[in-house]
N, C-alpha and C positions, 0 to 999 in steps of 0.2 A: 385758531391760535396754536402755537407749538412752544414747547419748552426745550431749550438746548443749553448745553454747557460746552465751552471751549476752554482748554487749559493745558498745562504741563505740570508734571510732578517729579518726585524723586525716582520714579521708575522710567520715565520717558526722557528726562534731561539731566545731565550731570550738573554739579553745583555751579560750575563756571557759566553755564547757560541760565540756570534758575536765578542766579544773583543779578542777572541783567533784566529780569522781569519782576522786580520787587516794586511795590507801591509804598512810598513814604506815607505814614499815617496821615500827615497833614494834607497830602495831595488826593486822598481818596474821595472827598466830597466833590472836587472838581472832576475827577475821573468818572465818577458816577453820573454827574451832570452831562458830560460830553458823550458818554456811552448812551444815556437815555435819549439824547438828541440824534443819535445815529439812525439812519433810515430803517424802518420796519421794526425797531426795537420798542416794545411797549412797557416792559418792566425789566429791571436788571439788578443784580447783586454781584459784588466782587469779593471772593474769598482769597485772601493773600496771606500766606504763611511762609516760613523758611523752606518748607518742602513742597509747596504748591502755589500756583497762581491760576485761579479759575474764574471765568466769567459766566455767570448764569443769566439767561435772558428768556423772556417771553416774546415771541416774534410772530409775525403774520405769514412769513415765508421762510421756512427753516433752511432750505438749501442756500439761497442767496445771502441769508443773514450770517451764515458762517463766514462768507467772504467779507461782509461788512465788519464783523468783529475782528477778523484778522487785520483788516485795514486800520481799525482803531488801535490795535496793539502795535502795528507798524509805525503809526504816527506818534503814539504816546511814548513808546520806548526808543523812538528814533533808530529803528533797525529795519533793514530790508527783510522782506518776507522769507527770502531764501535762507536766512540765518536761523530761523526758528520753526518754520512750518513742519519739518520732519519730526520735531519734538512734541507737536500738539496732538491732542486727541479731541474728538467731538462726539458727544452723545446727544440723542434726540428723544423727546417724549418719554416713554416708559424707561428707557435706558438712562436718560438724564436724571429722572426722578430716583431711580435705583442708585445711581452714582452718588447723588447728594446724600441719601440716607446712609449709604455705606461710609461715606466720608464722615458724616456727623457721628456715627457710631464707633469710629476708629478702626473700621475694617480695611480701609484703604491706606492706613498710616504705615510708616516704616516699622513702628512697633505696634503690632496688632492689639487693639483694645485700649490704646492710650486715650486719656480723657481730655487732654489739653485742646484738641481739635474741636470738641463740642463747644467750648467757650468761644473759640475763634469763629466758628460758623454762626453762632448766636450773635456775636458782636457785629459781624459783617452784615447780617440781616437787619439788626436794629439800626445800624448806620444808614443803610439803604432806605429803610422805612422812614427814618428821621428826615432824610433829604428827598423823600417823596418819589423814589424811583421804583417802588414796589406798588402792586395793586392787589386785586382780590386773589389772583392765582398764587403769587409768591407769599402773600400774607398767610394764606392757608398752608402752602407746601412747606415753607421754612419752619413755621410753628409746629407742624406735624413732624418734621424731621428732628427738631430739637427735643420735642416731647418723647419721640421714639428712642432717641439716644439716651435720654435720662432713664427711661424704662429699661433699656438694654443693659445699662451699667448697674441698675438696682436689682433687676430680676435674674441676672446671670452673674457668673464669677469671672468674667473675662478680664477684669482689671485687677484682680486680687492676687495674682501670682507674678513672681519676679521673672523678667525675660531679658536680663543682661547680667553679666558677671558681677558688676558693681552692685546692682540691686539684689542679686542673689546673696551676696556677702552680707548686706544689711539685713535681709530677711533671716538669714541664719543667726546673726547676732541677736535679733529680737527674740528668737527661741530661747536663747541663753539668758539674756539680761532683761527681757521684757521691753525695756526702753533704755536709751543710751544717756539719759540725763546724768551729769556729773561723772561721765566716764572719760578716761584718758586713752588716747590713740597714739601708737608709735608707728611711724612709717619708716621702713628700712628700705632704702633706695627711693628714687623719685621718678618712677615711670608714669606714663599717662594714666594707665589703668589704676595704679595706686592712688594717684591724685583724684581721679574721678570717684573711686570708692570712698575716700576720706571725705569728699564733698558731701556724699550721701549720708555718711555717718554723722558728719558735722550738722547737716540739715535736720537730722533726727535726734539731736540733743547732745552728742558728744562735744564737750566744750573745751577740751585741752588736747593739743596735738604736739607730739615730739617728732621731729624730723631727723632721721639718721642717714648720712650719706658720706661716702669716702671723700668726695669733694665738698669741703665745708661750705664753700660759697654757694653751691647748689642747694645745700640744706637750708642755708639762710634765706635764699630766694623763695623756696617753697614754703618755709615756715611763716614767712611774711603774709602769705595768702590766707592763712588760718589763724593769724595772731599767735603762732606757735613758738616752739622752743627748738632751735637747731642744736645738734650735738654730734660728736664723733662716735665711731664704733666702740671705742673703749668706754666712753661715758655711758653709752647705751646699755652696756651690761650692768652698770651700777644702778641704772634707772629701771631695770626690769621689774622689780617688786612693786613699783607704783603704777604700772601700766595695766590696763584692762583688755585692750585690743592691740594686737600686733599685725601689721600688714606689710608683707615683704615682697619686693619685686626688684631684685638687683640683677646684674649681668655676671655674677660670680660663677665660676666653674665648680665651686665646692660649697658645702653648707656654711651659711653665715651664723647660724645658731645651732648648738649641739644639745643633746638631751641633758647632759650633766650641767650645762650652764643654766638651762631653764629650771632643772630640778633644784638647783641651789637657790634660785630666785623664788621658787614656790614655797620654800621653807619660811620665807619672811612675809608671805602673803596671807597667812592665817586662813587658808582654804577658800580664798576669793577666787572665782573662776577666771581663767585666762583664755581669751578667744584669739586664735592665730589663723591668719589667712596667708597661704603661700601661693602667689600667682606667678611665680618665676618658673621659667623653663631654661636650663635645668633647675630643680628645686633648691630653694634657699634654706629651708628648715629641715632638720634631721627628722625623718619619718618616725623615729623611735620616740620623739617627743609626745606623740599621741598616746603613749602608754602611761603617761604621768596622770595622777589623780587631779581632777578639776581643770584639766587642760583640754581644749577643744581645737583640734588642728584640722584644717581643710586645705586641699590643694586645688589647682586649676581644674582638674578633672572632676572633682566633687562639685564645683560650682557650675561647670558647663553641663554636667549631668542634670543638675537641678533646673538650669535654664531650658534645656531641651525638653525635659519632662513638663515644665510649665508651658512651653510653647505648644506642646500637644494638647494640654488642657485648654489653652486659649483658643486653639483651632476648633476644639469640640464646642466651646461656648460660642464661638463665632458662627458655627452652623445653626445654633438655636436662633441667633440674631438674624441670620439670613431668612429664616422662616418668618420672623416678625416683620422683616422688611417686605416680604412678598405680600403679607396681609395688609400692610400699610399702603402699598402701591395700589392694591385693589380698592381700598377704602378711598384713596384720593381719586382714583378713576371714577368711582361711583358718584363721588361728590361733584366732580367736574361735569359728569353727564347731566346732572340736575341744574347746572348753572343756567342753561338756556330756558328752563321753565320757570325760573325764579320771577322774572318780570310778569309772566302770565299768571302765576299764582297770586302775586301781589296785586295785580290788576283785578283779578276775580274777587279777592278779599275786599279790595277797596270798593268795587261796585256793589258787593253784597252789603257792606257797611252803610253805604249811601242809601240803598233801598230800605234797609232796616231802620235807619234813623228817620227817613221820610215817612215810613209806615207808622212808626211810634208817634211821630208828631201829629199825624192825622188821627190816630187812635185817641191820643190824649185830648185833642180838640173836641172830639165827639163825646168823650167821657170826662168832662171837667170835674165831676164829683169825686173822682178817685183821690185817695190821700197819698202821701209820699211813699209809704210802705208798699201800697198796692202798685204804684207806678214802678218802683224798683223791682218788684217781683215779676211784673209783666215784661219789663225790659230784659231782665235776666233770662227768663224762659224763652222769649222770642229770639234772643241772641243765640241761645243754645240750639234752638231749632235750625237757625241759619248755619251755624258752625257744623252741625251734624250733617246737614245736606251737602256742605262743601267738602266734607272729609273724604268721601270716596272719590269724587272727581280729582281732587288734588293728589291723592295717593296714586290713582291710575296714571295721571300724566307724568308723575315722577318715575313710575316704573317704565312707561313708554319712552321716556327720554333716553334710555339705553338701547332702544331698538334701532335697527338700521333705517327704519322709516320714521324716525323721530320727528323730522321736519314736517312731514305730512300730518303726523298726529298733532303737532303743536298748532299748525294752521287750522286744522279741524276744530281743535279746542277753542281757538279764538273766535271762529265763526259760530260755534254752538252757543257760546255764552255772550256773543256780540261784544267783544272786548276791544274792538279796534279803537274806539274813541277814548276809552280809559287808558289804553296803552300809550296813545299819543300824548294825552295830558300828563301821564307819569313821566314819559321821556322828556317832555318840555320842562317839567318841574326839576328834573335831575340836571338838565343842561343849564337851567337858570341858577341852580344851587352851585354848580361847578364854576360858572362865570363869576358869581358873587364871591365865592371862596378865593378864586384867583385874583380878583380885584382887591380883596381885603389883604391878601398876602403881599401884593405889590405895594399897597399903601403902607403896610406895616414895615416892609423893607425900606421904604423911603422915609420912615419916621413920621408919617402924616396921620397915623391912627393912634388914638390914646391906648395905653397899655391895657386897662381894664376891659375895654371893648374888644381889643384884639384877643385877649385871653378868653372872653366869652364865646367869640366866634370860632376860635381854634378848638374849643371843646366840641362843638357840633359839626365841625367840618370833617368829613370822612377822610 
C-alpha cells in the first residue's frame, strides 16, 4: 500500500484557479463517497480550505492512482485536465506524510505557524472517519499529525509573534494598554490596512470607533461596519481628548495632525496614554508628536521592522518543528512496518490462550479438591509463564518486520508456531464481522433496525 496526496495551494495556483476547486461543505460527504469508490483507492481524506484543496489517499498502485484522482477532480469540478494539471502537486509515501505534518503544523501556510489550519485538518479527518472513508493507516497518520501540530504550537513559540502590519499594531497596543477593553479608536482615512487593523483592535476588545474622512459618505460607510461614529476633520480635533488609539492612513501630501494640536488635546487627557499608528506614505502624523509625554507614535517602518523580526523568529521556531516532524515520520514508519506482524502476533496469543485454558481445565479436573483461591493462584501463575515465553518471540518478530527479508521471517514464524489454522480462523472471523457490520448499517439506513440495537452494534463495529 502507498500514501499519496494530490492537490493545489496558494503557491501553485492563483486565486482564480483555487476558487474553482472549492468543495461546498454540504457536498463533502458525497465527494468522499465517490472518491472512495474510485479504483485502487482504499482510504481517503479531503482537506479543503481557501488556500488549498488536497486529496489524501491510501492506494495499492501509486502511479496509476494519481491518474485516477485527477480524473475524479476533472469530473467533480467539470473541468478539463489541461486547465489545472500544471497547478497540481503530488507527493508519495514519506513525502506525502511529511507534507501532511507540515500542513497541520502551519509550516506550509501563507502565514507560517498559523493555527487555523490545524482545526481544518482535524475536521477533514473526522468527517472522513465519520463517513467511513478512513482505515487503520489514516486513523493513525492523521491522529499523529494533529497531535504533533498541537505539540508544535505548545512547545515552540511559532504562533506567538505578529507577522502582519495589522497584527503588529495590535501587539504594540497590548504593550501599552494590556488589553483594549473600553478603548476608543479613531481612524483617520479609510484605507484597507486601516480597516484591517481596526478589525483586529475591535476583535481584541476596543468597542468604540470614530471614523474620520474628507469624504463624509465614506466615513459613514466604514463607521457602519463597526457600529462607529463618522465625523469630519474639524470635529476630529475636538474629539482627540476622548480617543485612546489613533490610526492614520490618508493620501494627504502633508501632515494631518501636528504636534501642537496633539499637545493641546493631551492637556485634557489627564496623563492617559495615546497610541498613534501612522501607516501612510508619505506620513500623516508629525514625527515631533513622539516627543510628547504619554504619546506613543509608530510609523509603517516601525511596524514592518517588527514583522520582519518576528518572521525571523518564526522561521527559527519552524526549524525546531521540522526536527519534530522527522522524528514523527520515523515513528510512523516503524509502526507501519509492524502492521504485517499484527495478525501473526494475535494468532500466536490466541493459540497460546487456547492451550492455556485447555491445560487449566485438565488440571482442575485432576485436582478437584483445590479451593477457589488456589485455582486463581494457579491460573495466574501459569498464564504468567505463557506470557513470558511469548514475550521474546513477539519482540523478535516485531524487530524483523523492518528487515528487507521480513516476508521470509514472517513465513518462518508461522511455520515454527504452526499458526496456519489459527490465522485462517481469525481471518474468517474478521470477514464475518465486516459482513455483519455492513448488513447492520444497510438495515439501519433503511430504517429496519431498532435504534437501541443499532447503537449497541455501532459501539463494537470498528
